[in-house]
N, C-alpha and C positions, 0 to 999 in steps of 0.2 A: 604627289602625295599618295595617289592610288598605287603607284608603282612601289612606293615604300611599304605600303600595307601588304600588298601581294608578296613582296620580297620577304617580309616578316613571316607570313603564313607559310611560304615555301620552306623557309628555314626551320619553322616549327615542325612541319611535316618531316623534314629530313632528320631533325633531332628525334622525333618520335619513332622513326624507322630505325635509327641507329642505336637507340637506348637499349633494346633487348640484346643486340649484338655486343654492345659495350659491357653490359652487365655480365653476359656469358664469358666474355674475354677476361674480365676482372676476376670472376670466380675461378676460371681455369688457372690463372696466373697466381692468384693468392691462396687458393685452397688446393692446389695440386700437391699431393703428398708423394714424397719419395717412397720407395719400397720399405726402407728402414723405418721411416716415421709411421707408415701405415701398419707395419708389423708391430711396432711398439704400442700403438693405440689399441689394436685388436688384443694383443696379449695383456695389456694393462687392464682392460675392461673385463677380459675373461678370467683373469687371476686375481681380481680385486676382492679383498675380504676385510672384515673388521673383527677384532678380537676384544672381547670383554669377558673376563673370567670371574665367576663368583668366588668369594673367599669361602674357605671351608675349614673344618677341624682336621687335625692330623699333622704328621711330620712335614711332608712336602708342602701342603697348602700353607703351613705356618711360615716357612721361609719365603714363599711367594708373597704372602701378606707383608712380611718384614721388608722386602724389597720395595713394595709400593709405599709402605709407611716411611722408609728412609727418604724416598724421593719427595713425598708429600711434606715431610717435616724438616727437610734440609739437613739430615744427619751428615756429618763429615766422615768420609771414608778414609780409613787409616787411623782415625781417632775414635769416633763414636761406633764404628762398625767395621768388621773385617769378615769377609765371606768369599766363597768361590765365585759368586757373581759380584760385579762391580756396580758403579753408580747407575748404569743403564740396565741393571738386572731386572728392573720392574717390567721391561718390555716383554719378558718371557711370558708373563701372565698378568697383564694390566687389569686391575680390579676396580670395583666401584668406589674410587676416591676421586677427588676433584682434579688434582694435577695429573695423575696418570690417565684419566679419561680425556683430558685436553691434549696431552703431548704424545701418548703412546702410539695411537694409530697413525697420525700424520708421519711420525718417524718411521714406523713400519712400512707405510706406503712408499716413502722415499727409498728405503732400503730395497724393497721389492722391485721398484722401478729401476734401480741401479742394476739389480741382477738381470732383469729383462733386457736392459740396454747392453750389458756385457754379452749376453747370449746372442743378441742380434749381430753384434760385431763378430762374434765367433762363427756364426752360421755363414755370414757373408764372406768372411775371410777364407773359409774352407770350401766354399762353393762359389767360384768366381762368376759363373753363369747362372741364369735363372732356369734351373733344371728341377727335375723331380727331387733330386737330392737336397737342394736348397729348401724347397717347400717342406720336405720331410724333416729337415732340421728345425724349422719353425714348429712343426707339429710335435716333435720330440721335446722341444723346449716347453711347449704348453703342458704336455703330459708330465714332465719332470717337475715343473713348478707346482702343478696340481698335486702331485704326490708329496712334495716338500711341505706345502701348506695344508697339512692334514690335521686330524683331530688331536694328534700328539703335539700340541702347540709348543710344549717345552723344548722340543728339538727342532722345530721349524726354523727358528732364527739362526741356530747353529748351522744348519744345512744351507740356508740362504747365503750366509757369509762364506761358507766353504766353496760353494759352486761359483759365486761371484769371483772369489779369489782365483779359482782354477781357470776361469775364462780369461781374466786379466793377465795372469801369469803366462798362459799359453800365447796370448796375443802379443805380449812383449817378446816372448821367446821366439816366436815365428817372424815377427816383422821388425823387431828392434826399434819400434817407434816409442819415444819417451812418453808420449801421452798416455799410453796404456799403463806404464809403471806409475806415473803420477796419479792416475785414477785410482790406484790401489791404496794411496796414502790415507784417505778418509776411512776406507774399510778397515785398515790396520788399526787406526786410532779407535774407531767404533768398537771393534772386537775386543780391544784392551779394556775399554770402559764397560763392556757388556759381561764378559766371562773369560776367565783365564784359559780354560780348555779350548774355547773357540779361537782365542788369540794365538795360542801355541800352534794349532792346526793351520790357521791362515798364514802365520809367519813361516811355517815349514813349506807351505805351497809356493811362497815367493822366493825360496832358496835358488831356483834356477835363474831368476831375474837378478838376484844379488851376485851370483857367480859371473853372470855376463858383465855386470858393471865392473866387478873387480878385474876380470880378465882383460877388458878393454880399457881399463884405467879411466873410466868416464867420470872424472872428478866433478865436472860441472853438473852432470846429471845427478850424481850422488848428493852434491850440495843442495841442489834444487829439491830433490826428493825429501831429504832430511828437513829442509826448511819448511816444506809443505806439511810434513807430519807435525812439526812444532807449531806451525800456524793453526792447524786444525785442533791441536791439543790444548793450546793456551786457554781458550774460553772455558771448556769443561774443567780444566785444571783449577782455574781460579774459583769456579763455582762449587765443585765437588770436594776439592782437597784443601783449598785455601793457602797452603804453603808446601814447601819442598819436603819438610819433615813428615807430614802426613802422607804424601805421595810415596816416599821411601818406605814408610811403615806399611802402607797398603800393598805395595809391590812385594815386600818381604812376606807379608801375610799370604798373598797369592802363591808364592813359592812354597811356603810351609804347608799350606792346605793341599797343594798338588802333591808334594812329597809324602805327606802323611796319609793321603787318600788311598794310596796303593798298598798300604799295610792295614789301615783301619777298616777299609770297606770290603776286604775279602770276605766271601760268604762263609758263614759258620752254621752247620757243618758244610764243607764244600760240596756242591752238587756233583762235580766231576773234576778231574785234573785236566785242565785245558791249557797247560803250559805250552804244548806243541803249537797252539794257535799263533803264538808270536813268530814262529818259524814258518808254519804251514800257510798261513793266510797271505803274507807278502809274496811267498813263492807262487801261490795260486794267482795273485794279482799279476805278477810279472809273466808267468806262463800264458796267462789269459790275454794280456794286452801287448806283449811284444810282437809287433806287426812288422811288415816289410819296410815301412818307412823309417829310415835310419834316424832322421831328425826327431821323429816322435818317440822313438825308442830311447834316445838319450834323455829326452824330457821326462819320460816315465821313470828312468833310473834315478834321476835327480829328485823324484818325488818319494823315494823310499822312506825318508823320515816322516813324511805325511802318512803313508800307509801304516807305518809302525805306530804312530800316535793314535790312529783310528782303531787299530786292533787292540792296543793297550787299553784305551779308554772303553772300548766296547765289551771286552771280555774280562776286565778286572772284577766286575760284579756280574754274576750270572743272573739274567733276568730278561723278560721280553722287551723292556724299553731299550736296553743296551744292545741286545742282539738286533733289535729293529733299527737302531741307529746305524749299525754296521751294514745291514742288508740294504738300507736306503742309500748309503754312500756307495756301496757296491753297484746297485742298480743305476744310480745317477751317473757314476763314472762310466758305465757302459753306454749310456745315452751320449755322454760327452765324447767318448771315443768314436761312436758311430758317426757323429757330426764331423770329426776330424778325418776319418778314413776316406780313401778314394772309393768310388763305386765298386771297383772290381774286388775289393777286400771285404765288402759287407757280408756276403754270404758265408765266407769262411769265418768271419768274426761271430756271426750269429750262431754258428755251430759250436764254436768255443764257448760262447756265452751260455748256451743251453747246457752244455756239459758241466761247466763250472758252477752254474746255478744249482744243478742237481747235486754236485759234490758238496756245495755249501749247505744245501737243504739237509742232506744226510748228516753233516756235521752238527747242524743245529738240533736235529732230532736226537742225535746221540748225546748231546749235551743238555738235553731236557729244556731247550729254549723254544720259543714260539716265533714262527714266521709272521710278520705283520700281514694283515688282510688287505693287501694292496688293491685287490679287485673291487671289493665293496667300497673301500674308502675312495678309490679313484672315481667310481661311478657317482658316488654321493657328491664329491667335490665338483665334478663336471656339471652335475645337475644344478648345484648351487651357483656355479659360474654362469650358466646359461639363462637363469631367470633373473639375474642382476638384483637379487634381493637386498644386497648391501647398499644399493643406491636409493632404496626406498626409505624416506624419512620416517614414515609410519612404522616400518619394520625395525629400524634402528631404535626408535623410541620404545617400542614394545620389547625389543631385545634388552635394552638397558634396564627397563623396569623389571623384566623377568630375572635378570642377573641380580638385581638388588633384593628382590623377593627371595630368590634361591639362596642368596648369601645368608639371610637371617634364618632361613630354615636349616641350613647347614650348620650354623653356629649355635643352635639351641642347646646343644650338648655342652657348650663352653660358657653358658651363662652362669655367673657366680651366684651362690646363695646370698640372700639379701643382707644377712649380718656381716658377711665378708665384704660385699660390695660397698656397704656404707663406710666401713673402716678405711678402705683404700681410695675412696672417691676423691679425685683431684690431687692425690699425693703421688710422689714418684714410686713406681713399682716395676719389678722385673719378674719374668716367668722362668721357672726351672722345671724340667730340663729343656723342653723345646716348644711347647704349645703356645707360641706367641699370638695365635689367633684369638686367644682369650682377651687380648688387649682391645681388638676391634669389637668383639662381641659385647664388651662392657664399657666401652668408651673410656678406657683407663689412660692415665698419664704415664706412658712407657719411658723408662730410663734403662735401656738395655746395656748389659755388659758387651764389650766389643765382639767377642765370638759368642753370639747370642743363642746358639743351640749346642748343647753339651756334646752331642755325638760328633760334631765337626771340630772339636778341640783336640786335634789329632796329635800335636807335638808339644813338648815342653815350652817352646817359644810362644805358641798360641795360648797355652794355659797361663803363661806368665802375664799376658796382656790382660786377661780377666783378673788375675791375682792383683796386679797393680791397680786396676779399677776398683776392686772391692776393698782395698786397703786405703783408698783415697776418700776425700770428702764427696766425690761424685756418686758413691754407692747409694742405691735407692733406699728409701725408708722401709719398704716392704718387699718380700719375696713371696710369690704364690707358687707353691710346689704342686704341680699338676700330675696326678696319676692317670695314665692312659688306660681308659676302659677297664676291662677285666684282666689285663696283663699282669704278671707278677710285678709288684710295686717297684722293684729295683732292677727290672729287666731293661736293658738298653737296646740300642740299635744293633741288629744282626747278631743277637746272642751275647752281647757284652753285658757287663755288670755296671750299673749306673755310677757307683761310687768310684769306679776305676777309669771312667772316661776322661775326666778333668780333675785330677787329684787335688791340686792347689785350690782351684775354684770351689770345689765341694767342701774342703776343710774351712775355707774362708766363710762360706755360708753357715756351716755348722758352728763355727766359732763366734760369729758376730750377730747371729739372728736366733731368736727363740720362737717356738711355736706358741701362738695365742689363740688359734681357732682352727677347727677341722670340721668339714662337712662334705659329704659325698666324696668326690675325687680331688677336692681342693684342700690344701693345708696352707694356712696363712702364717708367715714368719715375719716378725718385726725386729728391726735393728735394736740391739740391746747394748747398754753401756758396759755390762759385765760379760766377759767371754764365757762361752759355754764349755769350751775345751781348751787345753793347753797346746802349745806348739809341740811338734815331734821331738822326742828325745831318743838318741841312739842307745840301744841296749845290747848290741852285739852284732856279729856278722858270721856268715858261713858260706861254704862253697858246696854246691849240690849238682846232681846230674838230672838229665831229662828222665821223665817217666818214673821217678822215685818219690815216695812219700816223704815229706819234710815235716818234722814235728814243730809245732808252734811253741815257742818258749813260754808264752803266757797265753792261756786259753781265753782270757777275756772275762770281765765282770762288769758290774755297774760302774766301775771307776777307771776303766782303761780300755783303750783301743790299740790293737796291734797292727802295724803296717810293716811292709817289707819293700825296700827299694830293690827291684829285680833288674839285674844287668844281664841282658841277653845279647850276646855279640854274634853278628853275622860273619861268616867267613867270606872269602873272595867270591865263591860261587853264589852265596846268598845275596851279597851286595849287587852282583851282576844281574841276578834274577829280578831283584826289586827294581833296578833301573830299567831293565828291558821289559819287564812284565809287571809282576806284583809280588808281595811278600806272602809267604805261606801262613795261613791262620794258626795262631797259637791259642791253646785253651788252658784254663786253670781249673783244676778239680778240687773242691773243698770237701773235706770229710768232717762232719760235725760230731759232737760228743755222743750222738745216738748211732753213729755209723752210716748215716745217710750221705750220699754224694750229691753235690751241687756243682754243675758244670757251666762255665761261662767262657766267652772268648776274651782274650787279653790283648790290649794294645801294647806292643813291645816298646814303642817310643816313650809313652807316658808311664810305663811300668817303673822306670827309674825314679819317677817323682814320688812314689810311695803307693804301693798296691795295698788295698784294704784286705786284711786277712781275717781278723777276728775282733768282735763277734760278727757273724754274717747276718745282715738284715734279711728278714723273711716276710715281714708284713708291716702295714701302716693302718691298722684297724682302730686302735684305741685312741680316744680323744685326750687322754692324760699323758701319753708318751708319743714322741715323734716317731720312733720305730721300735718294733720288736725284733730281737736278734738272738741268734743261737751261737754259743761258743764253738770255735773250730779247733779240732785237735791236730789236724795235719792237712797238707795240700800238696799237689804235684802239678808240674807243667808238662804238657805234651804237645807234639806237633807231628804232622804226617810225614815230614821230611827233615829229619835231624841232620842230614848231610849239609844243610844250608847254614848250620849254626855251630859254634864251638860246643864241645861236649860239656864243659863246666859252666854253671850259672852261679854268679855271685849274688848273695843276698846281704843286705844291711838292714837289720831289724830296728824298728822304731816303736816307741810307746807314746801314746797320747792320753793324758789324764782328762777325765770327764768331770766337769764341775757342776753342770746342770743335770740333776738327777732325773729330769723329765725327758732327757734326750734319748736314752736307750733303756729299754727294759729287756733283760736277758731272759730267755725261756729255756726250759730243760726239755 
């Protein structure tokens, strides 16, 4: 018995001695991280961020609110709403709403993690051994992600998807491993649900992969890839679109918005003629990136469609946001290339990079564009990443509360007068032309037309979607016509005239609604059983030339409105330029009966729907009349480059009778 006791004691001593060694062994085996896993954890925590954006008044903040509202209230895309952003568009600027706050950042964290993972695969593939080049690749990855996740949150997700796609496309191109192509399937589905521009760029990046599949006749891989895309797409399809008809309508809207964008969004007046950018910039890319590695050279050539889309998107509208998008893609692609290059090529590459960056800087200065402040943004983002403030619950709570407080401060300007707010409380209402933030500021029951901001109603097809909505039983009981600040009351986006943005929609509102209240910048219109105006009646037609004054057959009175269907035909050169780059801005000059000239930008696609000619609205000041307008004696059409269009312009004149005497008051 004594022997058994001592044996037990000896065993216990042995166990006590072995316990620390066993624990150490277990830790080493269970917590030993591979290089890739370690790099992922470090990059994940260093680039972790949370986005909560306050709602605000204004054109861009209004569509950002609308994307949040659509997700919160389950609006059906393709039926209830058609926009350049898709069902996941709320991720671009998640605001203080219940569902966006719950879903947005978890999704963004997953997408950011996906990008980190693709970069790690990229770095390890291009640096087979653990050398300074490999660790430099991880450092470049950190810097690039930090630059992408900058204060311009609207473009961050676009860039995230682009560089994830670049990594996966190159990985498949270099290794031919199907896993990398299959990993791209959810990115492609996500980009389609997020934004058409991002989807087009990502799809163009995968062109080399698709060419490889076709060349090798990899039918099994193609079937698996398509099946995976369908598998990822089915759940959001059922939730956001409900049926095939809505999906087709939504996709059609995507294409119409994209096509119309490059005519309607051209700056007026143009800051400069940057048409050479579509040729100069891809050549610069190729001269810059054509390196000795033949394999990489072929990969770059296959990305020409992607470079073209980046240049087309970035320079269609002159402005710091768009030039900043281009320079960030340019800078990021330089990082991407340095990771790919062999050590011996880096010095030569950096010399080319410095020279090309200087050339691009001169180009941006000459085009009156602004280079993003990468230095200060980078330092700020690195500082934020190192203090891990987004992991602090107290910080996140304070951040959320601050966003909610800031939202209400921002929206004070959109608070309705009490008498208008009482009339529309709880009833279906829509906003014209674009200030949808009024809905959130006043807790209104929003019943939006499908293309909910007038300036995005670029084409007749888009206008017809609103026209069908307003002629149906779905039309809201009220419209709130919001005048933006101290701007001219009928001034539209980028110098356009509001009544010409969406002709059918505008006439539907004037026909079916009557003004019942006006205070400050808000005019309340109520659905009326009696139409305020008649339908258009053709009164003649004519053929005219550019830059020549065209007499108006009827100058306008209290009883009629004059429209002109304007048929502007592009020639072959004009069609090619619009496809490759953008359409030249067209302006319409109105000469009133006093001899004064009023100039606006004209949308060529919607001009055939009926351009408002006379009387020209000039103010919305009186409470007894919806608008004050002045008769127009003549008008002319001008463009800086008539070589892009046919010399003759066809006009079909139309007359609309005004039944509601309170609609228009003509002024002498």
